[in-house]
VEXMIVO-546006 format. One record per residue (C-alpha): residue number from 1; x, y, z. Coordinates in nm, 2 decimals. Layout:
// VEXMIVO-546006
<pt i="NUM" c1="X" c2="Y" c3="Z"/>
...
// end
This chain:
// VEXMIVO-546006
<pt i="1" c1="4.50" c2="-0.11" c3="8.90"/>
<pt i="2" c1="4.30" c2="-0.06" c3="9.22"/>
<pt i="3" c1="4.45" c2="-0.05" c3="9.56"/>
<pt i="4" c1="4.34" c2="-0.33" c3="9.80"/>
<pt i="5" c1="4.12" c2="-0.17" c3="10.06"/>
<pt i="6" c1="4.17" c2="-0.45" c3="10.32"/>
<pt i="7" c1="4.39" c2="-0.39" c3="10.62"/>
<pt i="8" c1="4.75" c2="-0.52" c3="10.59"/>
<pt i="9" c1="4.71" c2="-0.81" c3="10.83"/>
<pt i="10" c1="4.42" c2="-0.94" c3="10.62"/>
<pt i="11" c1="4.63" c2="-0.92" c3="10.30"/>
<pt i="12" c1="4.91" c2="-1.11" c3="10.47"/>
<pt i="13" c1="4.67" c2="-1.37" c3="10.61"/>
<pt i="14" c1="4.53" c2="-1.42" c3="10.27"/>
<pt i="15" c1="4.88" c2="-1.46" c3="10.12"/>
<pt i="16" c1="4.97" c2="-1.72" c3="10.39"/>
<pt i="17" c1="4.65" c2="-1.92" c3="10.31"/>
<pt i="18" c1="4.74" c2="-1.92" c3="9.94"/>
<pt i="19" c1="5.10" c2="-2.03" c3="10.03"/>
<pt i="20" c1="4.97" c2="-2.30" c3="10.26"/>
<pt i="21" c1="4.75" c2="-2.44" c3="9.98"/>
<pt i="22" c1="5.04" c2="-2.44" c3="9.74"/>
<pt i="23" c1="5.26" c2="-2.62" c3="9.99"/>
<pt i="24" c1="4.99" c2="-2.88" c3="10.06"/>
<pt i="25" c1="4.93" c2="-2.94" c3="9.69"/>
<pt i="26" c1="5.31" c2="-2.98" c3="9.64"/>
<pt i="27" c1="5.34" c2="-3.23" c3="9.93"/>
<pt i="28" c1="5.04" c2="-3.42" c3="9.80"/>
<pt i="29" c1="5.19" c2="-3.44" c3="9.45"/>
<pt i="30" c1="5.52" c2="-3.57" c3="9.59"/>
<pt i="31" c1="5.34" c2="-3.83" c3="9.80"/>
<pt i="32" c1="5.14" c2="-3.95" c3="9.49"/>
<pt i="33" c1="5.46" c2="-3.96" c3="9.28"/>
<pt i="34" c1="5.61" c2="-4.21" c3="9.53"/>
<pt i="35" c1="5.35" c2="-4.47" c3="9.40"/>
<pt i="36" c1="5.45" c2="-4.43" c3="9.03"/>
<pt i="37" c1="5.65" c2="-4.74" c3="8.92"/>
<pt i="38" c1="5.95" c2="-4.56" c3="8.78"/>
<pt i="39" c1="6.16" c2="-4.87" c3="8.73"/>
<pt i="40" c1="5.88" c2="-5.05" c3="8.55"/>
<pt i="41" c1="5.84" c2="-4.75" c3="8.32"/>
<pt i="42" c1="6.22" c2="-4.74" c3="8.26"/>
<pt i="43" c1="6.23" c2="-5.11" c3="8.19"/>
<pt i="44" c1="5.94" c2="-5.07" c3="7.94"/>
<pt i="45" c1="6.12" c2="-4.79" c3="7.76"/>
<pt i="46" c1="6.45" c2="-4.98" c3="7.76"/>
<pt i="47" c1="6.28" c2="-5.28" c3="7.60"/>
<pt i="48" c1="6.11" c2="-5.05" c3="7.34"/>
<pt i="49" c1="6.46" c2="-4.91" c3="7.25"/>
<pt i="50" c1="6.67" c2="-5.23" c3="7.27"/>
<pt i="51" c1="6.45" c2="-5.53" c3="7.23"/>
<pt i="52" c1="6.48" c2="-5.85" c3="7.43"/>
<pt i="53" c1="6.86" c2="-5.89" c3="7.46"/>
<pt i="54" c1="7.17" c2="-5.70" c3="7.55"/>
<pt i="55" c1="7.52" c2="-5.73" c3="7.40"/>
<pt i="56" c1="7.82" c2="-5.78" c3="7.63"/>
<pt i="57" c1="8.13" c2="-5.81" c3="7.42"/>
<pt i="58" c1="8.07" c2="-6.08" c3="7.17"/>
<pt i="59" c1="7.79" c2="-6.23" c3="7.37"/>
<pt i="60" c1="7.42" c2="-6.16" c3="7.34"/>
<pt i="61" c1="7.24" c2="-6.21" c3="7.68"/>
<pt i="62" c1="6.86" c2="-6.24" c3="7.69"/>
<pt i="63" c1="6.65" c2="-5.98" c3="7.89"/>
<pt i="64" c1="6.29" c2="-6.08" c3="7.97"/>
<pt i="65" c1="6.02" c2="-5.82" c3="7.97"/>
<pt i="66" c1="5.99" c2="-5.76" c3="8.34"/>
<pt i="67" c1="6.37" c2="-5.71" c3="8.39"/>
<pt i="68" c1="6.53" c2="-5.37" c3="8.45"/>
<pt i="69" c1="6.87" c2="-5.32" c3="8.28"/>
<pt i="70" c1="7.14" c2="-5.09" c3="8.42"/>
<pt i="71" c1="7.46" c2="-5.05" c3="8.21"/>
<pt i="72" c1="7.75" c2="-5.00" c3="8.44"/>
<pt i="73" c1="8.00" c2="-5.00" c3="8.15"/>
<pt i="74" c1="7.99" c2="-5.13" c3="7.79"/>
<pt i="75" c1="8.10" c2="-5.48" c3="7.90"/>
<pt i="76" c1="7.94" c2="-5.48" c3="8.25"/>
<pt i="77" c1="7.56" c2="-5.48" c3="8.30"/>
<pt i="78" c1="7.32" c2="-5.55" c3="8.59"/>
<pt i="79" c1="6.98" c2="-5.69" c3="8.54"/>
<pt i="80" c1="6.71" c2="-5.68" c3="8.81"/>
<pt i="81" c1="6.39" c2="-5.88" c3="8.80"/>
<pt i="82" c1="6.12" c2="-5.63" c3="8.89"/>
<pt i="83" c1="5.87" c2="-5.90" c3="9.00"/>
<pt i="84" c1="6.09" c2="-6.08" c3="9.26"/>
<pt i="85" c1="6.41" c2="-5.88" c3="9.31"/>
<pt i="86" c1="6.66" c2="-6.13" c3="9.17"/>
<pt i="87" c1="6.97" c2="-5.98" c3="9.02"/>
<pt i="88" c1="7.21" c2="-6.09" c3="8.74"/>
<pt i="89" c1="7.54" c2="-5.94" c3="8.68"/>
<pt i="90" c1="7.70" c2="-6.00" c3="8.33"/>
<pt i="91" c1="8.05" c2="-5.88" c3="8.25"/>
<pt i="92" c1="8.33" c2="-5.96" c3="8.02"/>
<pt i="93" c1="8.67" c2="-6.00" c3="8.17"/>
<pt i="94" c1="8.94" c2="-5.87" c3="7.94"/>
<pt i="95" c1="9.27" c2="-6.04" c3="8.00"/>
<pt i="96" c1="9.57" c2="-6.10" c3="7.77"/>
<pt i="97" c1="9.57" c2="-6.45" c3="7.62"/>
<pt i="98" c1="9.89" c2="-6.54" c3="7.81"/>
<pt i="99" c1="9.73" c2="-6.45" c3="8.14"/>
<pt i="100" c1="9.39" c2="-6.61" c3="8.09"/>
<pt i="101" c1="9.27" c2="-6.82" c3="8.39"/>
<pt i="102" c1="9.14" c2="-7.16" c3="8.30"/>
<pt i="103" c1="8.80" c2="-7.28" c3="8.43"/>
<pt i="104" c1="8.95" c2="-7.54" c3="8.67"/>
<pt i="105" c1="9.18" c2="-7.28" c3="8.82"/>
<pt i="106" c1="8.90" c2="-7.03" c3="8.85"/>
<pt i="107" c1="8.68" c2="-7.29" c3="9.02"/>
<pt i="108" c1="8.96" c2="-7.37" c3="9.28"/>
<pt i="109" c1="9.00" c2="-7.00" c3="9.35"/>
<pt i="110" c1="8.62" c2="-6.95" c3="9.40"/>
<pt i="111" c1="8.59" c2="-7.26" c3="9.61"/>
<pt i="112" c1="8.85" c2="-7.14" c3="9.87"/>
<pt i="113" c1="8.64" c2="-6.96" c3="10.13"/>
<pt i="114" c1="8.81" c2="-6.67" c3="10.30"/>
<pt i="115" c1="8.91" c2="-6.74" c3="10.66"/>
<pt i="116" c1="8.62" c2="-6.68" c3="10.89"/>
<pt i="117" c1="8.37" c2="-6.69" c3="10.61"/>
<pt i="118" c1="8.08" c2="-6.93" c3="10.62"/>
<pt i="119" c1="8.06" c2="-6.97" c3="10.24"/>
<pt i="120" c1="8.07" c2="-7.31" c3="10.08"/>
<pt i="121" c1="8.02" c2="-7.44" c3="9.72"/>
<pt i="122" c1="7.72" c2="-7.67" c3="9.72"/>
<pt i="123" c1="7.72" c2="-7.77" c3="9.35"/>
<pt i="124" c1="7.91" c2="-7.74" c3="9.02"/>
<pt i="125" c1="7.74" c2="-7.74" c3="8.69"/>
<pt i="126" c1="7.92" c2="-7.76" c3="8.35"/>
<pt i="127" c1="7.72" c2="-7.62" c3="8.06"/>
<pt i="128" c1="7.79" c2="-7.60" c3="7.69"/>
<pt i="129" c1="7.64" c2="-7.29" c3="7.53"/>
<pt i="130" c1="7.71" c2="-7.28" c3="7.16"/>
<pt i="131" c1="8.07" c2="-7.37" c3="7.12"/>
<pt i="132" c1="8.18" c2="-7.26" c3="7.46"/>
<pt i="133" c1="8.21" c2="-7.43" c3="7.80"/>
<pt i="134" c1="8.06" c2="-7.26" c3="8.11"/>
<pt i="135" c1="8.13" c2="-7.36" c3="8.46"/>
<pt i="136" c1="7.88" c2="-7.26" c3="8.73"/>
<pt i="137" c1="7.93" c2="-7.28" c3="9.11"/>
<pt i="138" c1="7.63" c2="-7.27" c3="9.33"/>
<pt i="139" c1="7.72" c2="-7.13" c3="9.67"/>
<pt i="140" c1="7.57" c2="-7.11" c3="10.02"/>
<pt i="141" c1="7.65" c2="-6.82" c3="10.24"/>
<pt i="142" c1="7.54" c2="-6.89" c3="10.60"/>
<pt i="143" c1="7.47" c2="-6.56" c3="10.77"/>
<pt i="144" c1="7.34" c2="-6.74" c3="11.09"/>
<pt i="145" c1="6.98" c2="-6.60" c3="11.05"/>
<pt i="146" c1="6.97" c2="-6.61" c3="10.68"/>
<pt i="147" c1="7.12" c2="-6.82" c3="10.39"/>
<pt i="148" c1="7.21" c2="-6.66" c3="10.05"/>
<pt i="149" c1="7.24" c2="-6.88" c3="9.75"/>
<pt i="150" c1="7.43" c2="-6.70" c3="9.48"/>
<pt i="151" c1="7.56" c2="-6.86" c3="9.16"/>
<pt i="152" c1="7.88" c2="-6.77" c3="8.99"/>
<pt i="153" c1="7.94" c2="-6.87" c3="8.63"/>
<pt i="154" c1="8.23" c2="-6.82" c3="8.39"/>
<pt i="155" c1="8.30" c2="-6.91" c3="8.03"/>
<pt i="156" c1="8.62" c2="-7.00" c3="7.86"/>
<pt i="157" c1="8.60" c2="-6.67" c3="7.67"/>
<pt i="158" c1="8.59" c2="-6.46" c3="7.99"/>
<pt i="159" c1="8.22" c2="-6.40" c3="8.03"/>
<pt i="160" c1="8.13" c2="-6.39" c3="8.40"/>
<pt i="161" c1="7.76" c2="-6.42" c3="8.50"/>
<pt i="162" c1="7.66" c2="-6.39" c3="8.86"/>
<pt i="163" c1="7.31" c2="-6.46" c3="8.99"/>
<pt i="164" c1="7.20" c2="-6.32" c3="9.33"/>
<pt i="165" c1="6.85" c2="-6.44" c3="9.42"/>
<pt i="166" c1="6.63" c2="-6.21" c3="9.64"/>
<pt i="167" c1="6.70" c2="-6.25" c3="10.01"/>
<pt i="168" c1="6.40" c2="-6.46" c3="10.10"/>
<pt i="169" c1="6.37" c2="-6.67" c3="9.78"/>
<pt i="170" c1="6.63" c2="-6.94" c3="9.87"/>
<pt i="171" c1="6.71" c2="-7.16" c3="9.57"/>
<pt i="172" c1="6.36" c2="-7.13" c3="9.41"/>
<pt i="173" c1="6.48" c2="-6.93" c3="9.11"/>
<pt i="174" c1="6.78" c2="-7.12" c3="9.00"/>
<pt i="175" c1="6.60" c2="-7.29" c3="8.71"/>
<pt i="176" c1="6.49" c2="-6.96" c3="8.57"/>
<pt i="177" c1="6.85" c2="-6.83" c3="8.59"/>
<pt i="178" c1="6.99" c2="-7.14" c3="8.41"/>
<pt i="179" c1="6.72" c2="-7.11" c3="8.15"/>
<pt i="180" c1="6.83" c2="-6.75" c3="8.08"/>
<pt i="181" c1="7.20" c2="-6.85" c3="8.07"/>
<pt i="182" c1="7.12" c2="-7.13" c3="7.81"/>
<pt i="183" c1="6.97" c2="-6.86" c3="7.59"/>
<pt i="184" c1="7.30" c2="-6.67" c3="7.57"/>
<pt i="185" c1="7.43" c2="-6.65" c3="7.22"/>
<pt i="186" c1="7.80" c2="-6.62" c3="7.11"/>
<pt i="187" c1="7.79" c2="-6.37" c3="6.81"/>
<pt i="188" c1="8.13" c2="-6.45" c3="6.65"/>
// end
């Protein structure tokens, strides 16, 4: 191996230039990676592995292609529409049979707005999915500059499904949510 004949400061300057190029390439790579649609790739892989539905307890809930699924627990999942930002939470409430809350009692509890809250129930929908009754409450949260229109649904069997539309969408996506809810299957 030959000794470098350049003076020390030239060798250091050359090393600093190489280091600067490496740092610039790394920063450029990180910048480019910020444009990679990670959630879309994860959703694609999830659909390859699991198909078009997810099981929550004894229920099978549909998951359209452009939805990202995050499992919070075996009986608690969150679905996010990657096109418009809507979210659906699906969870199974496990309660002893002697402590089960009936749908009318649940509706009364949900309709009572906390003191100081500008939440009101704007509509009630009763659905029959398979052999089970579902009750859905459409709500309106008035946040002065913005209105949120979530939907809370519950079945006799303890399945809770909550729909939270993207902030600026209003009530434009309610029909899509009810369409997905109608496709829920009881596997018993």
